[in-house]
N, C-alpha and C positions, 0 to 999 in steps of 0.2 A: 691662789695665784690670781692676781687681777686680770680681767679679760683684756685689758689694754697693754699688758706687760710684754707680750710677744709680738713679733712681726706679723704672724698669721692672725687674722681676725675671725677665726672660727668661734662659734658659740659653743662653749664647753659646759657640760653639766657640772653641778656643784662639786660632786665627788667623783671625778674621773679617775682612771686607773693610775695615772702618773702622780696625782696629788695624794691618792690613798697610799701608794707605795712610799712616797717621800715621808708621809706622816708616820707610817710604820717604822721606817728607818730612823727617824728622829726620836721616836718613842724608845726604840731599842738602844740607841746611842746614849740617851740621857738616863735611862734606867741603870746603865752601867756606871754612870758618873755621880748621880745624886745619891746622897745618903738617905734613902727612903725610910730606913728603920727609925730615924728620928722623928718622922711624921706619921705616926700610927693614926689610922682612921682620918687621914687627910688626903687631899688631892692637889697636885701641882699641875697647873695647866700652862702649856707653852703655846702661844699663838704667834705664828709667823706669817706675814703678808708680803708676797713678792710683788713689788711695784714695777720692776724692770727686769725682764728675764734675758740676760745676755750670756748664759752659760754659768756653770759653777753654782747653780741654785742651792744644791744640798750643802755645799761647803759654806756658802754665805749664810744660810739659815743656821747651821750648827755654830758658827762663830758668833753670830748675832745673839742666838739664844744663850750661849755660854756667857757672854758679857751681860746679858739681862739677868741671868741667875746670880752672877757675881754681884751685880748692883743691888739685887733684892736681898742679898745676904743668905742665900740658900747654901747650906754646907754640901760640898762635893768632895769625892775622893781625890779628884784631880780635875784640872781644866781640860776641856775637850777642844782640840785643834783639828781643823779639817782643811783639806786641799784636794784638788783634782790634778791628775797628770795624765799624759797620754802620748801617743806616737802619731804624728801627722807627716806623711811623706818621708818616713824614716828619720824624723827629727823628734827628739824628746822635748816635750813642752810641759810646763807647770801652770796651773790656774787657767784651764782651758776656757775659751770664749765659746759662744754659740756656734760660730763657723767651724771652730776646731772640733767641737763635740759632734756636730752633724756631718762632718766631712767623711765619715765612714771608717775612721781609724779606731784604734784601741784607746779606751779611756778607763781610768782608775780613780775611784773616789775613796779616800782614806780619812778616817776619823781616829785620832790617837788620844790616849791619856798619857802624856809624855813623861811625867815623873815616875809613874808606875811601869812605864814601858809596856803598856797594853794597847791592843787594837780594839776600838769600840765598834768600828764598822769598816769593812773592806768590800767594795763592790767593783767588779770589772765588767765592762761592756765592750763588745767587739762587733 
């Protein structure tokens, strides 16, 4: 995540807890989707750089990485689609922005493999 991408201008270490957690979630999500058995003794690296953080970072990263893998011709079981949802002041919202996520309400991040009807990642914060 770029240091200028958020409203707060704190100096963050290179591998803070938040980015490490997002990296792990992205790894788990795409291990469920990419046909890794076709790439024995190979490594597929996915690099995502967040230039503007206004909420929904995980979903935007998943959707962008899915499009990049499709463009690169990497075979996958299914495309990965991700979105966030939540409740703010007893109102259901989809694709939460930073104000909605930090408002103290419940938020849900969901990554799906739609054709196979499988959930790649489900994370709820309250």
